[in-house]
Short mmCIF file of the C-alpha atoms (twelve columns), coordinates in Angstrom:
data_MODEL
# 
_entry.id   MODEL 
# 
loop_
_atom_site.group_PDB 
_atom_site.id 
_atom_site.type_symbol 
_atom_site.label_atom_id 
_atom_site.label_alt_id 
_atom_site.label_comp_id 
_atom_site.label_asym_id 
_atom_site.label_seq_id 
_atom_site.Cartn_x 
_atom_site.Cartn_y 
_atom_site.Cartn_z 
_atom_site.pdbx_PDB_model_num 
ATOM 1   C CA . UNK A 1   -7.374  6.192   29.594  1 
ATOM 2   C CA . UNK A 2   -7.091  2.986   27.514  1 
ATOM 3   C CA . UNK A 3   -10.761 2.350   26.662  1 
ATOM 4   C CA . UNK A 4   -11.665 3.295   23.086  1 
ATOM 5   C CA . UNK A 5   -14.469 5.456   24.467  1 
ATOM 6   C CA . UNK A 6   -11.773 7.758   25.829  1 
ATOM 7   C CA . UNK A 7   -10.412 8.294   22.329  1 
ATOM 8   C CA . UNK A 8   -13.935 8.917   21.045  1 
ATOM 9   C CA . UNK A 9   -14.424 11.571  23.747  1 
ATOM 10  C CA . UNK A 10  -11.136 13.265  22.852  1 
ATOM 11  C CA . UNK A 11  -12.154 13.391  19.188  1 
ATOM 12  C CA . UNK A 12  -15.535 14.859  20.087  1 
ATOM 13  C CA . UNK A 13  -13.806 17.508  22.197  1 
ATOM 14  C CA . UNK A 14  -11.419 18.401  19.380  1 
ATOM 15  C CA . UNK A 15  -14.356 18.833  16.994  1 
ATOM 16  C CA . UNK A 16  -16.550 20.765  19.428  1 
ATOM 17  C CA . UNK A 17  -17.993 23.673  17.396  1 
ATOM 18  C CA . UNK A 18  -17.515 26.252  20.174  1 
ATOM 19  C CA . UNK A 19  -14.306 25.458  22.019  1 
ATOM 20  C CA . UNK A 20  -12.703 22.693  19.963  1 
ATOM 21  C CA . UNK A 21  -9.366  22.847  18.132  1 
ATOM 22  C CA . UNK A 22  -9.479  25.348  15.225  1 
ATOM 23  C CA . UNK A 23  -7.327  23.130  13.015  1 
ATOM 24  C CA . UNK A 24  -9.409  20.006  13.651  1 
ATOM 25  C CA . UNK A 25  -12.633 21.915  13.032  1 
ATOM 26  C CA . UNK A 26  -11.404 23.018  9.597   1 
ATOM 27  C CA . UNK A 27  -10.752 19.461  8.400   1 
ATOM 28  C CA . UNK A 28  -12.983 17.313  6.218   1 
ATOM 29  C CA . UNK A 29  -12.748 13.835  4.669   1 
ATOM 30  C CA . UNK A 30  -10.627 15.061  1.764   1 
ATOM 31  C CA . UNK A 31  -8.118  16.963  3.877   1 
ATOM 32  C CA . UNK A 32  -7.716  14.120  6.380   1 
ATOM 33  C CA . UNK A 33  -7.404  11.318  3.785   1 
ATOM 34  C CA . UNK A 34  -3.667  11.977  3.088   1 
ATOM 35  C CA . UNK A 35  -2.936  11.687  6.823   1 
ATOM 36  C CA . UNK A 36  -4.801  8.380   6.938   1 
ATOM 37  C CA . UNK A 37  -2.670  7.025   4.093   1 
ATOM 38  C CA . UNK A 38  0.502   8.348   5.728   1 
ATOM 39  C CA . UNK A 39  -0.315  6.667   9.042   1 
ATOM 40  C CA . UNK A 40  -0.904  3.336   7.289   1 
ATOM 41  C CA . UNK A 41  2.537   3.593   5.708   1 
ATOM 42  C CA . UNK A 42  4.102   4.437   9.057   1 
ATOM 43  C CA . UNK A 43  2.562   1.252   10.464  1 
ATOM 44  C CA . UNK A 44  4.119   -0.718  7.595   1 
ATOM 45  C CA . UNK A 45  7.464   1.017   8.189   1 
ATOM 46  C CA . UNK A 46  7.455   0.142   11.898  1 
ATOM 47  C CA . UNK A 47  6.750   -3.491  11.012  1 
ATOM 48  C CA . UNK A 48  9.583   -3.534  8.473   1 
ATOM 49  C CA . UNK A 49  11.977  -2.094  11.060  1 
ATOM 50  C CA . UNK A 50  10.858  -4.613  13.680  1 
ATOM 51  C CA . UNK A 51  10.241  -1.840  16.215  1 
ATOM 52  C CA . UNK A 52  7.346   -3.029  18.357  1 
ATOM 53  C CA . UNK A 53  7.235   0.146   20.458  1 
ATOM 54  C CA . UNK A 54  6.973   2.214   17.280  1 
ATOM 55  C CA . UNK A 55  4.339   -0.179  15.929  1 
ATOM 56  C CA . UNK A 56  2.261   0.293   19.067  1 
ATOM 57  C CA . UNK A 57  2.425   4.063   18.648  1 
ATOM 58  C CA . UNK A 58  1.706   4.005   14.914  1 
ATOM 59  C CA . UNK A 59  -1.289  1.690   15.371  1 
ATOM 60  C CA . UNK A 60  -2.674  4.250   17.805  1 
ATOM 61  C CA . UNK A 61  -2.216  6.996   15.218  1 
ATOM 62  C CA . UNK A 62  -3.961  4.880   12.596  1 
ATOM 63  C CA . UNK A 63  -6.814  4.079   14.981  1 
ATOM 64  C CA . UNK A 64  -7.248  7.791   15.587  1 
ATOM 65  C CA . UNK A 65  -7.756  8.258   11.841  1 
ATOM 66  C CA . UNK A 66  -10.683 5.811   11.953  1 
ATOM 67  C CA . UNK A 67  -12.167 7.711   14.896  1 
ATOM 68  C CA . UNK A 68  -11.661 11.001  13.045  1 
ATOM 69  C CA . UNK A 69  -13.518 9.891   9.900   1 
ATOM 70  C CA . UNK A 70  -16.302 8.292   11.931  1 
ATOM 71  C CA . UNK A 71  -16.750 11.496  13.944  1 
ATOM 72  C CA . UNK A 72  -17.059 13.651  10.815  1 
ATOM 73  C CA . UNK A 73  -19.583 11.197  9.364   1 
ATOM 74  C CA . UNK A 74  -21.575 11.287  12.610  1 
ATOM 75  C CA . UNK A 75  -21.680 15.088  12.457  1 
ATOM 76  C CA . UNK A 76  -23.246 14.787  8.995   1 
ATOM 77  C CA . UNK A 77  -25.741 12.166  10.134  1 
ATOM 78  C CA . UNK A 78  -24.251 9.584   7.743   1 
ATOM 79  C CA . UNK A 79  -23.029 6.930   10.200  1 
ATOM 80  C CA . UNK A 80  -21.127 6.647   13.479  1 
ATOM 81  C CA . UNK A 81  -18.341 4.547   14.973  1 
ATOM 82  C CA . UNK A 82  -20.766 1.930   16.275  1 
ATOM 83  C CA . UNK A 83  -21.983 1.343   12.718  1 
ATOM 84  C CA . UNK A 84  -18.407 1.091   11.451  1 
ATOM 85  C CA . UNK A 85  -17.628 -1.566  14.057  1 
ATOM 86  C CA . UNK A 86  -20.915 -3.411  13.510  1 
ATOM 87  C CA . UNK A 87  -20.326 -3.429  9.752   1 
ATOM 88  C CA . UNK A 88  -16.849 -4.947  9.919   1 
ATOM 89  C CA . UNK A 89  -17.980 -7.513  12.510  1 
ATOM 90  C CA . UNK A 90  -20.860 -8.611  10.276  1 
ATOM 91  C CA . UNK A 91  -18.581 -8.788  7.239   1 
ATOM 92  C CA . UNK A 92  -15.913 -10.868 8.986   1 
ATOM 93  C CA . UNK A 93  -18.436 -13.336 10.370  1 
ATOM 94  C CA . UNK A 94  -20.261 -13.745 7.056   1 
ATOM 95  C CA . UNK A 95  -16.989 -14.254 5.139   1 
ATOM 96  C CA . UNK A 96  -15.683 -16.861 7.590   1 
ATOM 97  C CA . UNK A 97  -18.457 -19.478 7.723   1 
ATOM 98  C CA . UNK A 98  -15.795 -22.146 8.271   1 
ATOM 99  C CA . UNK A 99  -15.046 -20.465 11.613  1 
ATOM 100 C CA . UNK A 100 -18.431 -19.102 12.714  1 
ATOM 101 C CA . UNK A 101 -20.690 -21.691 11.036  1 
ATOM 102 C CA . UNK A 102 -20.411 -25.297 9.855   1 
ATOM 103 C CA . UNK A 103 -18.830 -24.752 6.424   1 
ATOM 104 C CA . UNK A 104 -15.508 -26.540 5.795   1 
ATOM 105 C CA . UNK A 105 -12.486 -24.994 4.063   1 
ATOM 106 C CA . UNK A 106 -9.536  -27.185 3.028   1 
ATOM 107 C CA . UNK A 107 -6.722  -24.598 3.107   1 
ATOM 108 C CA . UNK A 108 -5.852  -20.914 2.751   1 
ATOM 109 C CA . UNK A 109 -6.121  -21.031 -1.044  1 
ATOM 110 C CA . UNK A 110 -9.662  -22.383 -0.787  1 
ATOM 111 C CA . UNK A 111 -10.426 -19.700 1.780   1 
ATOM 112 C CA . UNK A 112 -9.241  -16.987 -0.633  1 
ATOM 113 C CA . UNK A 113 -11.567 -18.353 -3.315  1 
ATOM 114 C CA . UNK A 114 -14.456 -18.557 -0.851  1 
ATOM 115 C CA . UNK A 115 -13.760 -14.967 0.263   1 
ATOM 116 C CA . UNK A 116 -13.986 -13.762 -3.342  1 
ATOM 117 C CA . UNK A 117 -17.232 -15.679 -3.829  1 
ATOM 118 C CA . UNK A 118 -18.702 -14.084 -0.694  1 
ATOM 119 C CA . UNK A 119 -17.701 -10.641 -1.967  1 
ATOM 120 C CA . UNK A 120 -19.326 -11.349 -5.329  1 
ATOM 121 C CA . UNK A 121 -22.579 -12.382 -3.633  1 
ATOM 122 C CA . UNK A 122 -22.496 -9.234  -1.502  1 
ATOM 123 C CA . UNK A 123 -22.082 -7.110  -4.635  1 
ATOM 124 C CA . UNK A 124 -25.078 -8.826  -6.200  1 
ATOM 125 C CA . UNK A 125 -27.124 -8.150  -3.081  1 
ATOM 126 C CA . UNK A 126 -26.196 -4.457  -3.357  1 
ATOM 127 C CA . UNK A 127 -27.185 -4.435  -7.027  1 
ATOM 128 C CA . UNK A 128 -23.576 -4.424  -8.266  1 
ATOM 129 C CA . UNK A 129 -23.555 -7.909  -9.745  1 
ATOM 130 C CA . UNK A 130 -22.967 -6.735  -13.326 1 
ATOM 131 C CA . UNK A 131 -19.930 -4.584  -12.536 1 
ATOM 132 C CA . UNK A 132 -16.605 -5.446  -14.150 1 
ATOM 133 C CA . UNK A 133 -13.888 -7.440  -12.421 1 
ATOM 134 C CA . UNK A 134 -11.719 -4.325  -12.001 1 
ATOM 135 C CA . UNK A 135 -14.399 -1.772  -11.154 1 
ATOM 136 C CA . UNK A 136 -13.974 -1.599  -7.372  1 
ATOM 137 C CA . UNK A 137 -10.167 -1.370  -7.232  1 
ATOM 138 C CA . UNK A 138 -9.561  2.057   -5.630  1 
ATOM 139 C CA . UNK A 139 -7.911  4.685   -7.804  1 
ATOM 140 C CA . UNK A 140 -6.185  6.144   -4.750  1 
ATOM 141 C CA . UNK A 141 -3.998  3.100   -4.106  1 
ATOM 142 C CA . UNK A 142 -0.235  3.448   -4.646  1 
ATOM 143 C CA . UNK A 143 0.448   2.701   -8.311  1 
ATOM 144 C CA . UNK A 144 2.437   -0.493  -7.681  1 
ATOM 145 C CA . UNK A 145 -0.179  -1.866  -5.297  1 
ATOM 146 C CA . UNK A 146 -3.000  -1.029  -7.697  1 
ATOM 147 C CA . UNK A 147 -1.123  -2.617  -10.608 1 
ATOM 148 C CA . UNK A 148 -0.754  -5.823  -8.589  1 
ATOM 149 C CA . UNK A 149 -4.470  -5.833  -7.772  1 
ATOM 150 C CA . UNK A 150 -5.409  -5.176  -11.393 1 
ATOM 151 C CA . UNK A 151 -3.236  -8.071  -12.565 1 
ATOM 152 C CA . UNK A 152 -4.542  -10.390 -9.855  1 
ATOM 153 C CA . UNK A 153 -8.181  -9.617  -10.636 1 
ATOM 154 C CA . UNK A 154 -7.630  -9.999  -14.377 1 
ATOM 155 C CA . UNK A 155 -5.860  -13.298 -13.702 1 
ATOM 156 C CA . UNK A 156 -8.786  -14.603 -11.676 1 
ATOM 157 C CA . UNK A 157 -11.020 -13.672 -14.612 1 
ATOM 158 C CA . UNK A 158 -8.871  -15.885 -16.870 1 
ATOM 159 C CA . UNK A 159 -6.673  -13.194 -18.452 1 
ATOM 160 C CA . UNK A 160 -3.162  -14.187 -17.413 1 
ATOM 161 C CA . UNK A 161 -0.003  -16.036 -18.418 1 
ATOM 162 C CA . UNK A 162 0.115   -19.720 -17.477 1 
ATOM 163 C CA . UNK A 163 3.361   -19.249 -15.532 1 
ATOM 164 C CA . UNK A 164 5.985   -16.692 -14.494 1 
ATOM 165 C CA . UNK A 165 7.909   -16.993 -17.759 1 
ATOM 166 C CA . UNK A 166 5.192   -14.973 -19.480 1 
ATOM 167 C CA . UNK A 167 5.705   -11.735 -17.528 1 
ATOM 168 C CA . UNK A 168 9.480   -12.306 -17.578 1 
ATOM 169 C CA . UNK A 169 9.409   -12.377 -21.378 1 
ATOM 170 C CA . UNK A 170 7.121   -9.346  -21.331 1 
ATOM 171 C CA . UNK A 171 9.760   -7.393  -19.388 1 
ATOM 172 C CA . UNK A 172 12.265  -8.028  -22.179 1 
ATOM 173 C CA . UNK A 173 9.701   -6.998  -24.775 1 
ATOM 174 C CA . UNK A 174 8.895   -3.782  -22.945 1 
ATOM 175 C CA . UNK A 175 12.589  -2.948  -22.508 1 
ATOM 176 C CA . UNK A 176 13.102  -3.307  -26.256 1 
ATOM 177 C CA . UNK A 177 10.130  -1.027  -26.935 1 
ATOM 178 C CA . UNK A 178 11.447  1.531   -24.440 1 
ATOM 179 C CA . UNK A 179 14.884  1.488   -26.103 1 
ATOM 180 C CA . UNK A 180 13.260  2.227   -29.470 1 
ATOM 181 C CA . UNK A 181 11.333  5.189   -28.054 1 
ATOM 182 C CA . UNK A 182 14.470  6.529   -26.349 1 
ATOM 183 C CA . UNK A 183 16.140  6.543   -29.760 1 
ATOM 184 C CA . UNK A 184 13.244  8.553   -31.240 1 
ATOM 185 C CA . UNK A 185 13.244  10.995  -28.333 1 
ATOM 186 C CA . UNK A 186 9.438   10.900  -28.105 1 
ATOM 187 C CA . UNK A 187 8.934   11.632  -24.413 1 
ATOM 188 C CA . UNK A 188 5.222   10.793  -24.399 1 
ATOM 189 C CA . UNK A 189 5.917   7.375   -25.895 1 
ATOM 190 C CA . UNK A 190 8.820   6.905   -23.455 1 
ATOM 191 C CA . UNK A 191 6.420   7.741   -20.626 1 
ATOM 192 C CA . UNK A 192 3.997   5.061   -21.831 1 
ATOM 193 C CA . UNK A 193 6.684   2.420   -22.304 1 
ATOM 194 C CA . UNK A 194 8.170   3.034   -18.849 1 
ATOM 195 C CA . UNK A 195 4.686   2.515   -17.416 1 
ATOM 196 C CA . UNK A 196 4.265   -0.717  -19.397 1 
ATOM 197 C CA . UNK A 197 7.674   -1.909  -18.181 1 
ATOM 198 C CA . UNK A 198 6.786   -1.245  -14.550 1 
ATOM 199 C CA . UNK A 199 3.454   -3.028  -15.005 1 
ATOM 200 C CA . UNK A 200 5.266   -6.054  -16.433 1 
ATOM 201 C CA . UNK A 201 7.639   -6.100  -13.437 1 
ATOM 202 C CA . UNK A 202 4.629   -6.006  -11.100 1 
ATOM 203 C CA . UNK A 203 3.127   -8.988  -12.928 1 
ATOM 204 C CA . UNK A 204 6.387   -10.896 -12.501 1 
ATOM 205 C CA . UNK A 205 6.242   -10.134 -8.771  1 
ATOM 206 C CA . UNK A 206 2.651   -11.352 -8.646  1 
ATOM 207 C CA . UNK A 207 3.527   -14.673 -10.267 1 
ATOM 208 C CA . UNK A 208 6.291   -15.178 -7.714  1 
ATOM 209 C CA . UNK A 209 3.978   -14.070 -4.855  1 
ATOM 210 C CA . UNK A 210 6.101   -11.009 -4.081  1 
ATOM 211 C CA . UNK A 211 4.727   -7.648  -2.972  1 
ATOM 212 C CA . UNK A 212 6.141   -5.027  -5.389  1 
ATOM 213 C CA . UNK A 213 5.322   -2.117  -3.072  1 
ATOM 214 C CA . UNK A 214 7.147   -3.751  -0.146  1 
ATOM 215 C CA . UNK A 215 10.058  -4.751  -2.397  1 
ATOM 216 C CA . UNK A 216 10.508  -1.174  -3.597  1 
ATOM 217 C CA . UNK A 217 10.217  0.212   -0.057  1 
ATOM 218 C CA . UNK A 218 13.001  -2.158  1.020   1 
ATOM 219 C CA . UNK A 219 15.136  -1.086  -1.938  1 
ATOM 220 C CA . UNK A 220 14.566  2.546   -1.015  1 
ATOM 221 C CA . UNK A 221 15.757  1.848   2.523   1 
ATOM 222 C CA . UNK A 222 18.851  0.001   1.286   1 
ATOM 223 C CA . UNK A 223 19.681  2.819   -1.098  1 
ATOM 224 C CA . UNK A 224 19.357  5.394   1.666   1 
ATOM 225 C CA . UNK A 225 21.525  3.401   4.109   1 
ATOM 226 C CA . UNK A 226 24.241  2.856   1.511   1 
ATOM 227 C CA . UNK A 227 24.233  6.453   0.351   1 
ATOM 228 C CA . UNK A 228 24.479  7.655   3.960   1 
ATOM 229 C CA . UNK A 229 27.435  5.268   4.426   1 
ATOM 230 C CA . UNK A 230 29.151  6.851   1.410   1 
ATOM 231 C CA . UNK A 231 28.485  10.357  2.769   1 
ATOM 232 C CA . UNK A 232 29.802  9.446   6.223   1 
ATOM 233 C CA . UNK A 233 32.907  7.732   4.814   1 
ATOM 234 C CA . UNK A 234 33.709  10.696  2.584   1 
ATOM 235 C CA . UNK A 235 33.249  13.107  5.480   1 
ATOM 236 C CA . UNK A 236 35.795  11.034  7.417   1 
ATOM 237 C CA . UNK A 237 38.212  11.577  4.539   1 
ATOM 238 C CA . UNK A 238 37.597  15.307  4.582   1 
ATOM 239 C CA . UNK A 239 35.611  15.119  1.361   1 
ATOM 240 C CA . UNK A 240 31.982  15.057  0.153   1 
ATOM 241 C CA . UNK A 241 29.871  13.652  -2.672  1 
ATOM 242 C CA . UNK A 242 30.357  16.912  -4.576  1 
ATOM 243 C CA . UNK A 243 34.133  16.659  -4.317  1 
ATOM 244 C CA . UNK A 244 34.789  12.916  -4.620  1 
ATOM 245 C CA . UNK A 245 35.145  11.112  -7.928  1 
ATOM 246 C CA . UNK A 246 32.460  8.741   -9.096  1 
ATOM 247 C CA . UNK A 247 35.025  5.914   -8.892  1 
ATOM 248 C CA . UNK A 248 35.642  6.640   -5.207  1 
ATOM 249 C CA . UNK A 249 31.919  6.748   -4.448  1 
ATOM 250 C CA . UNK A 250 31.396  3.470   -6.334  1 
ATOM 251 C CA . UNK A 251 34.126  1.864   -4.226  1 
ATOM 252 C CA . UNK A 252 32.514  3.050   -1.005  1 
ATOM 253 C CA . UNK A 253 29.132  1.881   -2.278  1 
ATOM 254 C CA . UNK A 254 30.583  -1.590  -2.818  1 
ATOM 255 C CA . UNK A 255 31.894  -1.539  0.767   1 
ATOM 256 C CA . UNK A 256 28.449  -0.592  2.022   1 
ATOM 257 C CA . UNK A 257 26.942  -3.572  0.169   1 
ATOM 258 C CA . UNK A 258 29.584  -5.921  1.547   1 
ATOM 259 C CA . UNK A 259 28.860  -4.725  5.094   1 
ATOM 260 C CA . UNK A 260 25.196  -5.649  4.639   1 
ATOM 261 C CA . UNK A 261 23.866  -2.091  4.602   1 
# 
């Protein structure tokens, strides 16, 4: 059963009010949303690992999330899957007139600008033309991703450094401010300065066209691989992280880095 209608039928069966799945029947948009986010991250993880078989599976899981939300909306009489598909088709065609009409676009940068202009016109059509540049950035995004979007939108509105040296200098400034608050011991102020420091790092990433969320995910993976190497090496020596000295663990960590882990 590879046709999408098969998946739609399975979802309908799971949500059948009489003999459907009790767990699926209890769910609503709010309870399912975390699973939707999780599946999107698992897709990104499969891509990062280069595992095409895993990617195929994770894309199926993510597709099921779309079917799930559409089914719940249909039950409420709000919209159905056909409307979801029709809506994205209409949006893609209208935002790509250089492909589906006779408009000409010089390069990808010009296309990005044209895309933003199309979005702005759509907002005006919906009566949202006077909204602020940052108003429609979702609050539920991961903090690093949202920070990057906030900085990018503000930059397009003219509020930005002229080059990457600006956010690099800002990082130094924020580090100095954090050091001062650490000396005072004011945890609330430390909290604020750590946030400002992270935001400055995100802006540096943006100016160098780096994805801060992806960069941190990769660092997390490297840290885990190296730490597991240290654990395994210590176990081979009849020891553990609780028993070994910090100097020994640092030495093993350096070996893990040298081996490319």
